[in-house]
C-alpha positions as CSV (number, residue, x, y, z in Angstrom):
1,M,55.9,167.9,97.4
2,K,53.7,170.0,95.5
3,L,52.0,168.8,92.2
4,E,53.9,171.3,90.0
5,T,57.1,169.9,91.5
6,F,56.1,166.3,90.7
7,F,55.5,167.1,87.0
8,E,58.7,169.4,86.8
9,K,60.8,166.5,88.2
10,F,59.4,163.8,85.8
11,D,62.6,162.8,84.4
12,Q,63.4,161.4,87.8
13,F,60.5,159.0,87.5
14,A,60.5,158.4,83.7
15,D,62.3,155.0,83.8
16,A,59.6,153.6,86.3
17,P,57.1,151.1,84.6
18,G,53.9,152.9,83.7
19,A,55.1,156.3,84.9
20,V,52.9,158.4,82.7
21,E,49.8,156.1,83.5
22,K,50.5,156.5,87.2
23,M,50.5,160.2,86.7
24,R,47.2,160.2,85.1
25,E,45.9,158.2,88.0
26,L,47.3,160.6,90.4
27,V,45.8,163.6,88.7
28,L,42.4,161.9,88.6
29,R,42.6,160.8,92.3
30,M,43.5,164.4,93.4
31,A,40.6,165.8,91.3
32,T,37.9,163.4,92.7
33,S,39.1,164.6,96.4
34,G,39.1,168.2,95.9
35,R,42.9,168.6,96.0
36,I,43.8,169.6,92.4
37,A,42.0,173.0,92.3
38,E,41.4,175.7,94.9
39,Q,38.2,176.3,97.0
40,N,36.8,179.7,97.1
41,P,34.7,180.5,100.1
42,A,32.6,182.8,97.9
43,D,31.4,179.9,95.7
44,Q,28.0,178.5,96.1
45,P,28.2,175.3,98.3
46,G,27.6,171.9,96.7
47,S,24.7,171.4,99.0
48,E,22.8,174.4,97.5
49,L,23.6,173.4,94.1
50,L,22.4,169.9,94.7
51,E,19.0,171.2,96.0
52,E,18.6,173.2,92.8
53,I,19.4,170.1,90.7
54,F,16.8,168.2,92.7
55,A,14.2,171.0,91.8
56,V,14.9,170.8,88.3
57,R,14.8,166.7,88.4
58,D,11.4,166.9,90.2
59,S,9.8,169.2,87.7
60,L,11.1,167.0,84.8
61,I,9.8,163.9,86.4
62,K,6.5,165.7,87.2
63,R,6.2,166.5,83.5
64,G,6.8,163.0,82.5
65,T,9.9,163.9,80.6
66,A,12.3,161.9,82.9
67,K,11.8,158.8,85.1
68,N,12.7,158.6,88.7
69,R,15.3,155.8,89.1
70,V,16.5,156.5,92.6
71,E,16.7,153.3,94.4
72,G,19.0,151.3,96.6
73,N,22.1,152.5,98.7
74,P,25.0,154.4,97.6
75,I,28.1,152.5,96.0
76,T,31.3,154.4,96.8
77,A,33.4,152.3,94.4
78,G,36.5,154.6,94.9
79,D,34.7,157.7,96.2
80,T,36.0,157.2,99.7
81,I,38.0,160.2,100.5
82,D,36.9,163.1,102.9
83,L,35.6,165.9,101.0
84,P,36.0,169.6,101.4
85,S,33.2,171.2,103.4
86,S,31.7,172.9,100.4
87,W,31.1,169.8,98.7
88,A,28.2,167.4,98.9
89,R,27.5,163.8,98.0
90,C,24.7,162.0,96.2
91,M,24.0,159.1,93.9
92,I,24.3,159.3,90.2
93,S,20.5,158.5,89.7
94,E,19.8,161.6,92.1
95,V,21.2,164.1,89.5
96,C,21.2,162.3,86.1
97,D,18.6,160.8,84.1
98,L,19.6,157.2,83.1
99,Q,19.0,155.7,79.7
100,T,20.1,152.7,77.8
101,G,19.4,151.4,74.3
102,A,18.9,148.4,72.3
103,T,19.7,146.5,69.0
104,P,17.1,146.6,66.3
105,S,16.3,143.1,64.8
106,R,19.1,141.8,62.7
107,A,16.5,139.9,60.8
108,E,15.4,143.2,59.4
109,H,18.2,144.7,57.0
110,S,15.9,147.9,56.5
111,Y,16.8,148.8,60.1
112,F,20.6,149.2,59.6
113,G,22.6,151.8,57.3
114,G,20.6,154.8,57.8
115,D,21.4,158.2,59.1
116,T,21.2,157.8,62.9
117,P,24.3,157.2,64.6
118,W,24.2,154.1,66.8
119,L,26.9,153.4,69.4
120,V,28.2,150.0,70.6
121,S,30.6,149.5,73.5
122,G,33.7,149.6,71.4
123,D,33.0,153.4,70.7
124,I,33.2,154.2,74.4
125,N,37.1,154.1,74.3
126,K,37.4,157.2,72.2
127,G,36.7,159.2,75.5
128,E,35.0,161.9,73.5
129,I,32.5,160.6,70.9
130,T,32.1,162.8,67.7
131,E,31.6,160.0,65.3
132,C,30.9,156.4,65.2
133,D,30.6,153.6,62.4
134,G,27.2,152.3,63.3
135,R,23.9,153.4,61.7
136,I,20.4,152.6,62.0
137,T,17.5,154.0,60.1
138,K,14.4,155.6,61.3
139,E,12.3,152.4,61.0
140,G,14.9,150.6,63.1
141,L,14.7,153.5,65.8
142,E,11.0,153.5,65.7
143,N,10.8,149.5,65.9
144,S,13.2,148.9,68.9
145,N,13.9,150.3,72.3
146,C,16.5,152.6,71.0
147,K,16.3,156.3,71.9
148,I,18.1,159.4,70.7
149,I,20.6,160.3,73.6
150,P,21.2,164.1,73.7
151,V,24.7,165.9,73.3
152,N,26.7,166.1,76.4
153,S,25.6,162.9,78.1
154,V,28.1,160.8,79.9
155,L,28.2,157.1,78.6
156,I,29.5,154.1,80.5
157,A,30.3,150.6,79.1
158,L,28.3,148.0,81.1
159,N,30.3,144.9,79.9
160,G,32.7,144.1,77.1
161,Q,36.0,142.3,76.5
162,G,39.3,143.4,77.9
163,K,39.3,147.0,79.4
164,T,35.8,148.1,78.0
165,R,33.7,147.4,81.0
166,A,33.3,150.7,83.3
167,T,35.0,152.9,80.6
168,V,33.4,156.3,80.2
169,A,32.8,158.8,77.4
170,V,31.3,162.2,76.7
171,L,28.8,162.2,73.9
172,R,29.2,165.1,71.6
173,I,26.5,164.1,68.9
174,P,22.9,163.0,69.3
175,A,23.1,159.3,69.1
176,A,21.2,156.0,69.8
177,L,22.9,153.3,71.8
178,N,22.8,149.5,72.1
179,Q,22.0,147.7,75.4
180,S,25.7,147.5,76.4
181,L,25.8,151.2,77.3
182,V,24.1,153.4,79.9
183,A,23.8,157.2,79.4
184,M,23.8,159.4,82.4
185,I,22.1,162.8,81.3
186,P,22.5,165.5,84.0
187,Y,19.2,167.0,84.9
188,S,20.8,170.4,85.0
189,G,23.9,170.4,82.8
190,E,24.2,174.3,83.6
191,R,24.8,173.1,87.4
192,L,26.6,169.5,86.9
193,L,29.2,169.6,84.1
194,P,29.2,166.4,82.1
195,E,33.0,166.8,82.0
196,Y,33.2,166.8,85.6
197,I,31.2,163.6,85.7
198,F,33.4,162.0,83.1
199,W,36.8,162.8,84.9
200,N,35.3,161.5,88.3
201,L,34.2,158.3,87.0
202,R,37.3,157.9,84.8
203,G,39.4,158.3,87.9
204,R,37.4,155.5,89.7
205,Y,37.7,153.2,86.7
206,Y,39.1,150.0,88.6
207,A,36.9,150.3,91.5
208,I,33.9,150.5,89.4
209,R,34.9,147.4,87.5
210,D,35.4,145.6,90.7
211,I,31.7,146.2,91.6
212,T,30.7,142.8,90.0
213,G,34.2,141.0,90.5
214,Q,36.6,140.1,87.8
215,D,34.6,137.8,85.9
216,Q,34.0,139.5,82.6
217,R,30.5,137.8,82.2
218,R,29.2,139.8,85.2
219,G,28.7,143.0,83.8
220,L,27.3,146.4,85.3
221,N,23.8,147.4,84.9
222,M,21.7,150.5,84.9
223,K,20.7,150.1,88.7
224,L,24.4,149.7,89.8
225,V,25.4,152.9,87.8
226,G,22.5,154.9,89.4
227,Q,23.7,153.8,92.8
228,L,27.2,155.0,92.3
229,S,28.1,157.8,94.6
230,L,29.1,161.2,93.1
231,P,31.1,164.2,94.8
232,I,29.3,167.4,93.9
233,P,31.7,170.4,94.2
234,P,30.5,174.1,93.7
235,L,29.9,174.9,90.1
236,A,32.9,177.4,90.0
237,E,35.1,174.7,91.3
238,Q,33.8,172.0,88.8
239,K,35.0,174.3,86.1
240,R,38.4,174.8,87.7
241,I,38.8,171.0,88.3
242,V,37.9,170.3,84.5
243,A,40.3,173.0,83.2
244,K,43.1,171.8,85.4
245,V,42.4,168.0,84.7
246,D,42.3,168.9,80.9
247,E,45.7,170.9,81.3
248,L,47.4,168.2,83.3
249,M,46.1,165.3,81.0
250,A,47.4,167.3,78.0
251,L,50.7,167.5,79.7
252,C,50.7,163.6,80.2
253,D,50.0,163.1,76.6
254,R,52.9,165.2,75.7
255,L,55.3,163.5,78.1
256,E,54.0,160.2,76.8
257,T,54.8,161.3,73.1
258,Q,58.2,162.4,74.2
259,Q,58.9,158.9,75.8
260,Q,57.7,157.2,72.5
261,E,59.8,159.2,70.4
262,R,62.7,158.7,72.7
263,E,62.2,155.1,72.7
264,T,61.9,155.0,68.9
265,R,65.2,157.0,68.7
266,H,66.9,154.7,71.2
267,A,65.8,151.6,69.5
268,A,67.1,152.8,66.2
269,L,70.6,153.7,67.8
270,A,70.5,150.2,69.5
271,R,70.0,148.4,66.1
272,A,72.7,150.6,64.5
273,S,75.1,150.0,67.4
274,L,74.5,146.1,67.1
275,T,74.8,146.3,63.3
276,R,78.0,148.2,63.7
277,F,79.5,145.7,66.2
278,A,78.5,142.7,64.1
279,D,80.1,144.2,60.9
280,A,83.1,145.1,62.7
281,P,83.5,143.6,66.4
282,T,86.1,145.7,67.7
283,P,86.7,147.0,71.2
284,A,85.9,150.6,70.0
285,N,82.6,149.4,68.5
286,L,81.7,147.3,71.6
287,Q,81.6,150.4,73.7
288,F,78.6,151.4,71.5
289,L,76.6,148.5,72.9
290,F,76.9,149.9,76.5
291,H,76.4,153.5,75.5
292,K,75.0,155.7,78.4
293,S,72.6,157.7,76.2
294,Y,70.6,154.7,75.2
295,T,70.0,151.0,76.4
296,I,70.1,147.9,74.3
297,P,67.7,145.1,75.7
298,P,70.1,142.7,77.5
299,A,68.4,139.9,75.7
300,D,69.4,141.5,72.3
301,L,72.9,141.8,73.4
302,R,73.1,138.2,74.3
303,K,71.8,137.0,71.0
304,S,74.2,139.4,69.2
305,I,77.1,137.9,71.2
306,L,76.5,134.6,70.6
307,T,75.7,135.1,66.8
308,L,79.1,136.6,66.4
309,A,80.7,133.8,68.3
310,V,79.3,131.1,66.1
311,Q,80.1,133.1,62.9
312,G,83.9,133.5,63.8
313,K,83.6,137.3,64.5
314,L,83.9,137.6,68.1
315,V,87.9,137.0,68.3
316,P,90.5,137.3,65.9
317,Q,91.8,134.1,64.0
318,D,95.3,133.0,64.6
319,P,97.2,131.5,61.6
320,N,99.1,129.6,64.1
321,D,96.1,127.6,65.4
322,E,95.7,124.0,64.1
323,P,93.1,124.3,61.2
324,A,89.7,122.7,62.0
325,E,90.0,120.2,59.1
326,E,93.0,118.7,61.0
327,L,91.2,118.9,64.2
328,F,88.1,117.2,62.6
329,E,90.3,114.2,61.2
330,K,91.8,113.8,64.8
331,I,88.2,113.5,66.2
332,Q,87.2,110.8,63.6
333,T,90.2,108.9,64.7
334,E,89.3,109.3,68.4
335,R,85.7,108.2,67.7
336,A,87.0,105.2,65.4
337,Q,89.1,104.0,68.5
338,Q,86.3,104.2,70.8
339,E,84.1,102.1,68.5
340,A,86.7,99.6,68.1
341,T,86.9,98.9,71.7
342,G,83.2,98.5,71.9
343,A,82.8,101.6,74.2
344,Y,80.2,103.0,71.7
345,K,78.3,101.7,68.7
346,S,79.2,102.7,65.3
347,A,77.2,105.3,63.9
348,K,75.5,105.5,60.6
349,S,77.1,107.4,57.7
350,L,76.2,111.0,57.6
351,P,75.2,112.9,54.5
352,P,77.5,115.8,53.2
353,I,76.4,119.3,54.3
354,G,74.7,120.9,51.2
355,E,75.2,124.5,50.4
356,S,71.5,125.2,51.2
357,E,72.2,124.2,54.8
358,V,75.1,126.7,55.2
359,P,73.5,129.9,56.5
360,F,76.7,132.0,56.7
361,K,80.2,131.8,55.8
362,L,82.9,130.8,57.8
363,P,86.5,131.8,58.5
364,V,88.9,130.1,56.3
365,E,90.4,127.8,59.1
366,W,87.0,126.6,60.2
367,K,84.8,123.7,59.1
368,W,81.2,122.8,59.0
369,A,80.5,119.5,60.8
370,R,77.4,117.5,61.7
371,L,76.8,117.3,65.4
372,R,77.0,113.3,65.2
373,S,80.4,113.4,63.8
374,L,81.7,115.3,66.9
375,V,80.2,112.8,69.4
376,F,80.7,109.2,70.4
377,T,76.9,108.8,71.0
378,L,73.7,110.7,70.8
379,G,70.5,109.7,72.3
380,D,67.3,110.8,74.3
381,G,65.7,109.9,77.5
382,L,63.1,107.5,78.7
383,H,59.9,107.3,76.5
384,G,57.1,106.7,79.1
385,T,56.9,107.1,82.8
386,P,59.3,105.3,85.4
387,E,58.0,103.8,88.6
388,Y,58.4,106.6,91.2
389,S,59.7,106.2,94.5
390,D,59.6,108.6,97.3
391,G,62.5,109.4,99.6
392,T,65.5,108.5,97.3
393,D,68.2,110.8,95.9
394,C,67.8,109.6,92.3
395,Y,65.8,112.1,90.4
396,F,63.8,111.8,87.1
397,I,64.7,114.9,84.9
398,N,63.4,116.6,81.7
399,G,64.3,119.4,79.7
400,N,62.9,122.0,82.5
401,N,65.6,120.8,84.7
402,L,68.3,122.2,82.2
403,V,69.3,125.6,83.2
404,D,72.1,127.9,82.4
405,G,74.6,125.0,82.0
406,R,73.6,123.1,85.1
407,I,71.0,120.4,85.9
408,V,68.5,122.1,88.5
409,I,66.4,119.8,90.7
410,K,63.3,121.6,91.2
411,P,60.5,121.0,94.2
412,H,58.2,119.0,91.9
413,T,61.1,116.9,90.2
414,K,60.3,113.2,91.1
415,T,62.4,110.5,92.4
416,V,62.9,106.9,91.4
417,S,64.4,103.8,93.1
418,L,68.0,102.8,92.5
419,D,66.6,99.7,90.8
420,E,64.8,102.0,88.4
421,A,67.6,104.2,87.9
422,R,69.9,101.4,86.8
423,K,67.3,100.1,84.4
424,H,67.0,103.5,82.5
425,R,70.3,105.2,83.1
426,K,72.1,106.3,80.1
427,P,75.9,106.3,79.4
428,M,76.6,109.8,80.6
429,T,79.9,111.0,81.4
430,L,81.8,114.4,82.2
431,S,81.8,115.2,78.6
432,T,78.0,114.7,78.3
433,V,76.1,117.7,77.2
434,L,72.2,117.8,77.7
435,V,69.7,119.8,75.6
436,S,66.0,120.2,75.9
437,I,64.2,119.0,72.7
438,N,60.5,119.0,73.7
439,G,58.6,122.1,74.5
440,T,61.4,124.6,75.3
441,L,63.9,124.0,72.7
442,G,67.8,124.7,73.4
443,S,68.3,124.7,77.1
444,V,71.6,123.3,77.9
445,A,73.2,121.7,80.9
446,F,76.3,119.8,81.6
447,Y,76.2,116.4,83.4
448,N,78.4,116.4,86.6
449,N,77.8,112.9,88.1
450,E,74.3,113.8,89.3
451,N,72.3,110.8,90.2
452,V,69.5,111.3,87.5
453,I,67.8,109.5,84.8
454,L,66.6,111.4,81.7
455,G,62.8,111.9,80.2
456,K,62.2,112.1,76.7
457,S,62.2,115.9,76.5
458,A,66.0,115.9,76.9
459,C,68.5,114.7,74.8
460,Y,72.2,113.9,75.5
461,F,75.5,113.3,73.5
462,N,78.9,112.6,74.7
463,L,81.6,115.0,72.9
464,A,84.8,114.0,71.7
465,S,87.7,115.2,73.8
466,L,88.9,117.4,71.3
467,V,85.7,119.5,71.3
468,D,85.2,122.2,73.9
469,K,81.9,121.4,75.5
470,Q,81.4,125.2,76.6
471,F,81.9,126.3,73.0
472,V,79.2,123.6,72.1
473,R,76.8,125.1,74.6
474,R,77.3,128.4,73.3
475,V,76.4,127.3,69.9
476,I,73.3,125.4,71.1
477,E,72.1,128.7,72.9
478,S,72.6,130.8,69.9
479,P,69.9,132.1,67.7
480,Y,71.5,130.0,64.9
481,F,70.5,126.7,66.6
482,I,67.2,128.2,68.0
483,N,66.3,128.9,64.4
484,Y,67.3,125.6,63.1
485,A,65.4,123.7,65.8
486,S,62.2,125.9,65.1
487,D,62.5,124.9,61.3
488,N,63.0,121.3,62.0
489,A,60.8,120.8,65.1
490,T,57.3,119.0,64.6
491,G,54.2,119.7,66.5
492,T,52.1,122.9,66.9
493,T,51.3,123.4,70.6
494,I,54.4,121.5,71.9
495,R,57.2,121.5,69.6
496,N,59.5,118.4,69.3
497,L,63.0,118.3,67.8
498,G,63.8,114.7,66.8
499,L,67.1,112.9,67.2
500,K,67.6,112.8,63.5
501,A,67.6,116.8,63.3
502,M,69.9,116.7,66.3
503,N,72.4,114.2,64.7
504,H,72.3,116.1,61.3
505,F,72.7,119.8,63.1
506,P,75.5,121.5,61.1
507,I,78.1,122.7,63.7
508,P,80.5,125.7,62.8
509,L,83.8,124.1,64.0
510,P,86.9,126.5,64.8
511,P,90.2,125.3,65.7
512,L,90.4,124.0,69.4
513,A,92.5,127.0,70.5
514,E,90.0,129.4,69.1
515,Q,87.1,127.5,70.4
516,R,88.7,128.3,73.9
517,R,89.2,131.9,73.0
518,I,85.6,132.4,72.0
519,V,84.4,130.8,75.2
520,A,86.6,133.2,77.2
521,K,85.5,136.2,75.4
522,V,81.7,135.2,75.5
523,D,81.9,134.7,79.2
524,Q,83.5,138.1,79.7
525,L,80.9,139.7,77.5
526,M,78.1,138.0,79.3
527,A,79.3,139.1,82.6
528,L,78.9,142.7,81.2
529,V,75.3,142.0,80.0
530,D,74.5,140.6,83.5
531,A,75.9,143.7,85.1
532,L,73.9,145.9,82.8
533,E,70.8,143.9,83.3
534,T,71.2,144.3,87.0
535,Q,72.0,148.0,86.8
536,L,68.8,148.4,84.8
537,A,66.7,146.6,87.0
538,T,67.9,148.5,90.0
539,S,67.5,151.9,88.1
540,R,63.9,151.0,87.2
541,A,63.2,149.8,90.8
542,T,64.7,152.9,92.4
543,A,62.6,155.1,89.8
544,E,59.5,153.1,90.7
545,N,60.0,153.3,94.5
546,L,60.4,157.0,94.2
547,L,57.6,157.4,92.1
548,N,55.3,155.3,94.7
549,A,56.6,157.3,97.5
550,V,55.9,160.8,96.0
551,I,52.3,159.6,94.9
552,T,51.9,158.5,98.6
553,E,53.1,161.9,99.9
554,L,50.8,163.7,97.5
555,T,47.6,161.8,98.2
556,K,47.8,162.1,101.9
557,S,44.4,163.2,102.9
558,S,45.4,165.9,105.6
559,Q,43.1,168.8,105.5
560,S,45.9,171.1,105.7
561,D,47.3,170.2,102.3
562,R,44.0,170.0,100.6
563,N,44.9,172.6,97.8
564,P,48.3,172.1,96.6
565,A,47.6,173.5,93.1
566,R,46.0,176.9,94.1
567,G,45.2,177.5,90.5
568,R,48.7,178.2,89.4
569,K,50.2,177.8,86.1
570,L,52.0,174.6,86.0
571,N,55.6,174.7,84.7
572,K,56.5,172.2,82.0
573,P,58.8,169.3,83.0
574,N,62.3,169.2,82.0
575,L,61.9,167.3,78.9
576,K,65.5,167.4,77.7
577,L,66.5,164.7,79.8
578,L,63.9,162.5,77.9
579,S,65.5,163.0,74.6
């Protein structure tokens, strides 16, 4: 594949993570290896050009206007590809005068706020520096190691937080520097273009950063910068490389803008579709949630489905259903019977649900009910640490073991002896629902006779038989409960939802038949979302694999495919598919 074809077929790779950034990296990789612009046998070879630069350098050093900083061995740092025969290699210090700067004394306020631009590492991220916020005075310049760096110098950041270290920029104004920057001033800007140096070093950004390892405190220094190797193409080819890279980078910028505009439009369409479905959850409006021309994030779909479910908007109400008020009375009768037999302790009376606690209006046949009024018992796990025993099949579980409706035993889950289990076992049954209430809030699982004891980061409650536990699960997983838990939890770093808040949680209670219809509809829609998520992941993986394969093909270092671009005008990619 030719480089032009790669850009023209960008729509095939657009869904790959970081597609445009990988395109930029590819352009720079090809530029640094002589594979982005044509070689011309008539061009003056890089070796002769290098000798001319050396002659200028020696003259400047002899006159005392430059200092010889050539020392050490070359550091390739990404410059490892076989070069065309017309190119040469040297170290940065052999072709550039290196200068750094300083920070005038902060104790002297008169040193700052003058007319002299003064650069710090944060300014380097602009790529081309035409202005800066920092200013020092003539006195600050004269009473520090600051120097005026000439226009068309190439700057590199020695250290800095995040991505700053090894970032490069071209200086377009005379300016002084602080000590976190090094200026590379070509001895002969007519023979070695600063823009070429800039693109070459930018293409080797990650490799240069790795010279001192990943520790941010171990920055670069002037000596290391001077030791960086630099390929030297013929001057005419330098100009062709710079022109081609500028052209392709501008194209990458346009593609990135197109993607951002598309994502903005699609996000607006997704929000509108979710709103439309929320206002009228009909089968016709459901189709808009799975529209082919845009993608709603699966997580947002799940939240919307659960929100509609708990608000009574997901399935139609049936006037033949037994009203929730009558269902609630039967539940209270069942609870009283269990308490009368001594199976469960009597619960304290619950306060009525106030209007301020009701976040949305329910259908006519629904009812608000506190969670404790729908269960026989509600409690949490062991406060403390049990005595662990290896080799048993009884596990000590916490909130992180509650996953998607199931108790999941993880490799680090500890075991306890049977005696320890009997001591701390809770009265759980097949009607028990488990909820995480410490750290991660709202994970749900059902007890299925597993041999487990609970830790304090999980609570349990045994539902009355006339409440569908799958419906309660969906309520707990919904944004409504998550918001309630967040509002009522204590702690900052680790959030904890107390048992009082769980007992008082207002549940929207539908008729039992509608609970079951809601559960069936939620399961159906969640299966669609799962399939969509798998499809999206497969699509992105396919695009990424294709992109990586094409990049590998384009960056093969075969001499026969040295010049794919050949200086031809690049056709624009098909941007229609990005809209």
